[in-house]
C-alpha positions as a Markdown table, in Angstrom:
| # | Residue | x | y | z |
|---|---|---|---|---|
| 1 | Unk | 89.9 | -142.4 | -113.2 |
| 2 | Unk | 88.9 | -145.8 | -111.7 |
| 3 | Unk | 88.3 | -148.7 | -114.0 |
| 4 | Unk | 84.6 | -148.8 | -113.4 |
| 5 | Unk | 82.2 | -146.4 | -111.6 |
| 6 | Unk | 81.0 | -147.3 | -108.1 |
| 7 | Unk | 78.2 | -149.7 | -108.0 |
| 8 | Unk | 74.7 | -148.3 | -107.4 |
| 9 | Unk | 73.0 | -149.4 | -104.1 |
| 10 | Unk | 70.2 | -151.9 | -104.3 |
| 11 | Unk | 67.9 | -149.1 | -103.2 |
| 12 | Unk | 69.1 | -146.8 | -106.1 |
| 13 | Unk | 68.7 | -149.7 | -108.6 |
| 14 | Unk | 65.1 | -150.3 | -107.4 |
| 15 | Unk | 64.4 | -146.5 | -107.4 |
| 16 | Unk | 65.5 | -146.2 | -111.0 |
| 17 | Unk | 63.5 | -149.2 | -112.2 |
| 18 | Unk | 60.5 | -148.1 | -110.4 |
| 19 | Unk | 60.9 | -144.5 | -111.9 |
| 20 | Unk | 61.2 | -146.1 | -115.4 |
| 21 | Unk | 58.0 | -148.2 | -115.1 |
| 22 | Unk | 56.1 | -145.2 | -113.8 |
| 23 | Unk | 57.3 | -143.2 | -116.8 |
| 24 | Unk | 56.2 | -145.9 | -119.2 |
| 25 | Unk | 52.7 | -145.8 | -117.7 |
| 26 | Unk | 52.6 | -142.1 | -117.9 |
| 27 | Unk | 53.7 | -141.9 | -121.6 |
| 28 | Unk | 50.9 | -144.1 | -122.7 |
| 29 | Unk | 48.6 | -141.2 | -122.7 |
| 30 | Unk | 48.4 | -139.0 | -125.9 |
| 31 | Unk | 49.2 | -135.5 | -124.7 |
| 32 | Unk | 52.0 | -133.0 | -124.6 |
| 33 | Unk | 53.0 | -134.2 | -121.1 |
| 34 | Unk | 53.3 | -137.8 | -122.3 |
| 35 | Unk | 55.4 | -136.6 | -125.2 |
| 36 | Unk | 57.7 | -134.6 | -122.9 |
| 37 | Unk | 58.1 | -137.6 | -120.6 |
| 38 | Unk | 58.8 | -139.9 | -123.6 |
| 39 | Unk | 61.8 | -137.7 | -124.6 |
| 40 | Unk | 62.9 | -137.6 | -121.0 |
| 41 | Unk | 62.8 | -141.4 | -120.6 |
| 42 | Unk | 64.8 | -141.9 | -123.8 |
| 43 | Unk | 67.4 | -139.5 | -122.6 |
| 44 | Unk | 67.7 | -141.1 | -119.2 |
| 45 | Unk | 67.6 | -144.7 | -120.3 |
| 46 | Unk | 71.0 | -144.6 | -122.0 |
| 47 | Unk | 72.6 | -143.2 | -118.9 |
| 48 | Unk | 70.9 | -145.7 | -116.7 |
| 49 | Unk | 71.9 | -148.6 | -119.0 |
| 50 | Unk | 75.5 | -147.8 | -118.2 |
| 51 | Unk | 75.0 | -147.0 | -114.5 |
| 52 | Unk | 73.2 | -150.3 | -113.9 |
| 53 | Unk | 76.0 | -152.2 | -115.5 |
| 54 | Unk | 78.8 | -150.3 | -113.7 |
| 55 | Unk | 80.2 | -148.8 | -116.9 |
| 56 | Unk | 81.2 | -145.2 | -117.6 |
| 57 | Unk | 78.7 | -143.2 | -119.5 |
| 58 | Unk | 80.8 | -141.1 | -121.9 |
| 59 | Unk | 78.1 | -139.1 | -123.5 |
| 60 | Unk | 75.6 | -140.1 | -126.0 |
| 61 | Unk | 77.8 | -140.4 | -129.1 |
| 62 | Unk | 80.5 | -142.5 | -127.4 |
| 63 | Unk | 77.9 | -144.6 | -125.6 |
| 64 | Unk | 76.0 | -145.4 | -128.9 |
| 65 | Unk | 79.3 | -146.3 | -130.5 |
| 66 | Unk | 80.2 | -148.5 | -127.5 |
| 67 | Unk | 76.8 | -150.3 | -127.7 |
| 68 | Unk | 77.2 | -150.8 | -131.5 |
| 69 | Unk | 80.5 | -152.4 | -131.0 |
| 70 | Unk | 80.1 | -154.4 | -127.8 |
| 71 | Unk | 76.4 | -154.8 | -127.1 |
| 72 | Unk | 74.7 | -154.4 | -130.5 |
| 73 | Unk | 71.7 | -156.6 | -129.5 |
| 74 | Unk | 70.5 | -153.8 | -127.1 |
| 75 | Unk | 70.6 | -151.0 | -129.6 |
| 76 | Unk | 67.1 | -151.7 | -130.9 |
| 77 | Unk | 65.7 | -151.5 | -127.4 |
| 78 | Unk | 66.4 | -147.8 | -127.5 |
C-alpha cells in the first residue's frame, strides 16, 4: 500500500465541496428528507476529510481514533 492515497483532482475537490454546501442548504428544512440528508452528510464528511488531506480512511472507528490523537481540534466539527 502506498504511503498516501492519490491526490484528488482540483475538479474532484471542487465537486465535493459544492456537494457539501448544497447538502447543508437542503438539510436546513425540517422534514424527513432533510433528516436523511443530514445523516448522509455526516457519514460522508469523515471520508471526505481524509480524502481531501491525502490520508487513508480506515473506517470510522480508526478514523475517529486518528483524529482524537493527531487532529483533536477537528473532532468537534463533526
